[in-house]
C-alpha positions, -999 to +999 in steps of 0.1 A: +189-229+476+191-259+499+220-273+519+234-307+510+261-329+525+286-352+508+300-380+529+328-402+518+318-439+527+343-468+525+373-481+544+381-445+557+348-427+559+347-389+561+316-369+571+310-335+555+303-312+585+298-280+565+277-290+535+270-269+504+241-247+493+229-259+458+200-250+437+183-283+438+186-322+443+196-327+407+225-303+410+235-320+443+235-355+427+256-343+398+280-326+423+282-360+444+292-378+410+318-351+403+333-354+438+337-391+434+354-385+400+377-359+414+387-382+442+394-409+418+415-387+396+435-374+425+441-405+445+452-440+433+434-455+463+401-447+449+409-456+413+423-489+423+393-501+443+362-480+432+338-507+444+349-502+480+340-465+480+309-444+478+296-409+480+266-404+503+244-374+495+223-361+524+197-334+525+196-303+549+181-325+577+209-350+570+185-377+556+201-398+529+190-391+494+213-415+475+246-434+477+266-433+446+293-460+443+326-448+429+323-477+403+292-461+389+305-426+391+335-437+370+311-447+341+292-413+341+302-382+323+297-351+343+314-323+325+322-287+336+294-265+347+288-234+369+281-240+405+272-209+426+287-186+400+321-205+397+328-225+365+358-243+380+339-255+411+324-288+397+339-316+416+365-294+432+378-306+465+382-276+489+409-276+515+386-286+543+376-318+525+412-326+517+424-320+553+395-340+568+402-369+543+440-368+552+432-368+589+408-397+587+431-417+566+461-410+588+442-419+619+427-451+605+460-463+588+488-456+613+511-479+593+516-451+568+535-431+594+562-459+593+568-457+555+598-442+539+583-408+529+597-373+527+601-357+561+578-327+553+549-352+545+556-372+575+554-340+598+521-331+580+505-365+586+516-363+623+502-328+627+468-341+611+468-371+634+473-348+665+444-325+652+422-356+649+430-368+684+423-333+699+390-332+681+380-365+695+389-355+730 
């Protein structure tokens, strides 16, 4: 097993600080495609402009292996498979990735805080923004 890192590259880039232990580079490449596909399924921003986003795959030493544009990932079929003993893992976004993505997007696009949105969501975005500010200090 080797550790791989999956960075989101685009208007709001997000670095993967934890990485994931996977069997080999081929599995890591497939996982990068599945992450891109999962992000496009879950978020209109990525579906609407896939040419502006990419998934960067890094090895254990944080050297770039490949950059996979979302526009290419959208054309590839990945399918469900077993990763580290879990059949539901393929392309799954864990809570750390989702929180980091939310923090980065809230920090970069402060106008979202001025939109008419439910109060609970506004409070969550503001908390995420404060966490991002605390981490940068």
